[in-house]
C-alpha positions in Angstrom: 115.0 -36.2 176.2 117.0 -37.1 173.1 116.1 -35.9 169.6 114.5 -39.0 168.3 112.2 -39.0 171.5 111.6 -35.3 171.0 110.4 -36.2 167.2 108.2 -38.8 168.4 106.5 -36.6 171.0 106.1 -33.9 168.4 104.2 -36.5 166.1 101.8 -37.0 168.9 101.4 -33.2 169.4 100.7 -32.5 165.7 97.7 -35.1 165.9 95.2 -32.7 167.3 96.4 -29.9 164.8 95.8 -32.4 161.9 92.4 -33.4 163.1 91.2 -29.8 163.6 92.5 -28.6 160.0 91.1 -31.7 158.4 87.7 -31.5 160.0 87.0 -27.8 160.9 84.8 -26.1 158.6 86.5 -22.7 158.8 89.1 -22.9 155.8 87.1 -22.9 152.7 88.5 -25.9 151.1 92.1 -25.2 152.2 92.0 -27.2 155.4 92.7 -30.6 153.8 96.0 -29.1 152.4 97.0 -27.9 155.7 96.2 -31.1 157.3 98.1 -33.1 154.7 101.0 -30.8 155.2 100.8 -31.7 158.9 100.5 -35.3 158.2 103.5 -35.2 155.9 105.6 -33.6 158.5 104.4 -35.9 161.2 105.2 -38.9 158.9 108.6 -37.7 158.3 109.2 -37.5 161.9 108.6 -41.3 161.9 111.2 -41.8 159.4 113.7 -39.4 160.9 113.4 -40.5 164.7 114.3 -44.3 163.9 117.2 -43.5 161.7 118.7 -40.9 164.0 118.3 -43.3 167.2 119.9 -46.3 165.3 122.8 -44.2 163.8 123.7 -42.2 166.9 123.0 -45.3 169.4 120.1 -43.1 171.0 117.5 -46.2 171.2 115.6 -45.8 174.5 112.9 -47.7 176.1 110.6 -44.7 175.8 111.3 -44.6 172.0 110.8 -48.3 171.8 107.2 -47.8 173.3 106.2 -44.5 172.0 107.4 -44.6 168.4 104.9 -47.3 167.3 102.2 -46.0 169.6 102.7 -42.5 167.9 102.5 -44.2 164.4 99.2 -46.0 165.5 97.7 -42.6 166.9 98.5 -40.7 163.8 97.4 -43.1 161.2 94.3 -44.2 163.3 93.3 -40.7 163.9 93.5 -39.9 160.2 91.4 -43.0 159.1 88.8 -42.2 161.7 88.6 -38.7 160.1 88.4 -40.1 156.8 85.3 -41.9 157.9 83.8 -38.7 158.9 84.5 -37.1 155.6 83.1 -40.1 153.8 86.3 -41.1 151.9 87.0 -44.3 153.9 84.4 -47.1 154.8 84.2 -47.8 158.5 84.6 -51.5 158.0 88.0 -51.0 156.7 89.2 -48.8 159.5 87.7 -51.4 162.0 89.6 -54.2 160.4 92.8 -52.0 160.4 92.6 -50.7 164.0 91.6 -54.3 165.2 94.9 -55.6 163.8 96.8 -52.8 165.6 94.9 -53.9 169.0 95.9 -57.6 168.2 99.5 -56.9 167.6 99.7 -54.4 170.7 98.4 -57.3 172.9 100.5 -59.8 171.3 103.7 -57.6 172.0 102.4 -57.2 175.8 102.2 -60.8 176.1 105.5 -61.2 174.7 107.0 -58.5 176.8 105.6 -60.3 180.0 107.6 -63.5 178.7 110.9 -61.3 178.3 110.6 -61.5 174.4 110.7 -58.3 172.2 108.9 -58.6 169.0 110.7 -56.3 166.3 108.7 -54.6 163.6 108.6 -56.7 160.5 108.9 -55.5 156.9 105.3 -56.4 156.2 104.3 -54.0 159.2 106.5 -51.2 157.8 105.2 -51.7 154.4 101.6 -51.7 155.9 102.4 -48.3 157.8 103.9 -46.8 154.4 100.9 -47.8 152.3 98.5 -46.5 154.9 100.4 -43.0 155.1 100.3 -42.7 151.2 96.7 -43.8 151.4 95.8 -41.1 154.0 97.6 -38.5 151.9 96.0 -39.4 148.6 92.5 -39.3 150.2 92.8 -36.1 152.1 94.1 -34.3 149.0 91.0 -35.6 147.3 92.3 -34.4 143.8 89.1 -34.5 141.4 90.7 -36.6 138.7 90.3 -40.3 137.7 93.8 -41.1 138.2 93.7 -40.0 141.8 90.4 -41.8 142.4 92.0 -45.1 141.0 95.2 -44.4 143.0 93.0 -43.9 146.3 91.0 -47.1 145.7 94.3 -49.0 145.0 95.9 -47.7 148.0 93.0 -48.6 150.3 92.8 -52.2 149.2 96.7 -52.6 149.3 96.7 -51.2 152.8 94.0 -53.5 154.0 95.8 -56.6 152.2 99.1 -55.5 154.0 97.2 -55.0 157.2 96.0 -58.7 157.1 99.3 -60.2 155.7 101.4 -58.4 158.3 98.9 -59.7 161.1 99.2 -63.2 159.8 103.0 -62.8 159.6 103.3 -61.6 163.1 101.2 -64.6 164.5 103.0 -67.2 162.5 106.5 -66.1 163.4 105.6 -65.5 166.9 103.0 -67.9 168.0 105.2 -69.7 170.4 105.0 -66.6 172.6 101.4 -67.5 173.2 102.5 -70.8 174.5 105.2 -69.5 176.7 104.7 -68.7 180.4 107.1 -67.1 183.0 
């Protein structure tokens, strides 16, 4: 297993630790700081694995499949935890997770037809803003600026989720009409 794939696997392995430190009541207010540190490390592995894979020609089918799945698992786990903590409305998380299922299904249909749908810039922006949103909400810094920043990131993440969904469908709608 090459380094980019190890980083992807590490991101998945970090998820239960992240959830534990965010939700467990044992850390007297410090669990969220440990959780955000784990989340940042996991998010950085997302940045690194792709750069290393492309730079050193280490792109694999495992990586193509697991990298976006690991991102979805990390971000979705975080957002579900933020529902539990009362920091994120469930309906927003449902919209965001629904988009992920729709795109995954779309990619599966495309794959069946021999078409690879690459990640778009809208999708990358969406993931970046979702990760920033998660970090700001977990930190929960009691200052008006951070309250506003958290709200702005929630709405921008939601908007980018919808925009990236529309972008994928419009650019790849022919995939739905193609049959093997």
